[in-house]
VMD Tcl script that draws the C-alpha trace (Angstrom):
set ca {
  {65.11 90.57 88.91}
  {66.78 89.17 86.76}
  {67.30 88.47 82.73}
  {66.83 85.25 81.16}
  {68.09 83.95 77.45}
  {65.32 82.72 75.08}
  {67.34 79.47 73.57}
  {64.92 79.70 70.52}
  {66.83 82.92 69.80}
  {70.09 82.09 70.67}
  {72.29 81.62 68.23}
  {75.48 80.82 71.06}
  {77.71 83.51 69.20}
  {79.24 83.98 73.19}
  {79.34 87.46 73.02}
  {76.91 87.96 76.15}
  {78.97 85.97 78.37}
  {81.83 88.10 77.93}
  {79.75 91.06 78.92}
  {78.05 90.21 81.55}
  {79.86 92.01 84.83}
  {78.79 89.48 86.91}
  {79.85 86.40 85.64}
  {76.19 84.99 85.36}
  {76.12 84.01 81.77}
  {77.48 80.40 81.12}
  {76.55 77.41 78.29}
  {74.37 75.04 79.00}
  {74.12 72.30 76.07}
  {74.09 74.43 73.04}
  {72.90 77.85 74.11}
  {73.46 80.16 76.86}
  {71.86 80.57 79.96}
  {71.58 83.01 83.16}
  {72.31 82.56 86.60}
  {68.84 84.20 87.85}
  {71.23 84.20 91.18}
  {74.21 85.99 89.93}
  {72.37 88.41 87.38}
  {71.44 92.21 88.48}
  {70.48 93.42 85.27}
  {73.79 95.41 85.74}
  {71.98 98.03 87.88}
  {74.45 100.34 89.65}
  {77.03 98.88 86.51}
  {75.58 100.05 83.27}
  {72.71 101.99 82.07}
  {71.30 98.90 80.74}
  {71.89 95.20 80.95}
  {74.79 94.38 78.98}
  {73.77 91.13 77.16}
  {70.56 92.67 75.75}
  {72.89 95.43 74.43}
  {75.39 92.93 72.99}
  {73.15 90.49 71.66}
  {72.97 90.40 67.55}
  {69.51 88.37 68.04}
  {66.32 90.93 68.98}
  {64.25 89.69 71.83}
  {66.93 87.43 73.14}
  {68.03 88.57 76.30}
  {65.17 89.91 78.11}
  {63.82 90.11 81.80}
  {62.71 87.40 83.59}
}
mol new
graphics top color blue
foreach p $ca { graphics top sphere $p radius 0.5 }
foreach p [lrange $ca 0 end-1] q [lrange $ca 1 end] { graphics top cylinder $p $q radius 0.2 }
display resetview
């Protein structure tokens, strides 16, 4: 499983990109996306996905 970013909610602040321990988050166009092949939901690294924990917009980083 992986997380995804809801484009309509993303403000492109960039906070999530630097928090991702797998470098799974990249800018595409004017929003960020999560590569599902690289995302591990931070399993084994953190108690919760760091993108969801750091995102200032509710319900933006969600399970895919």
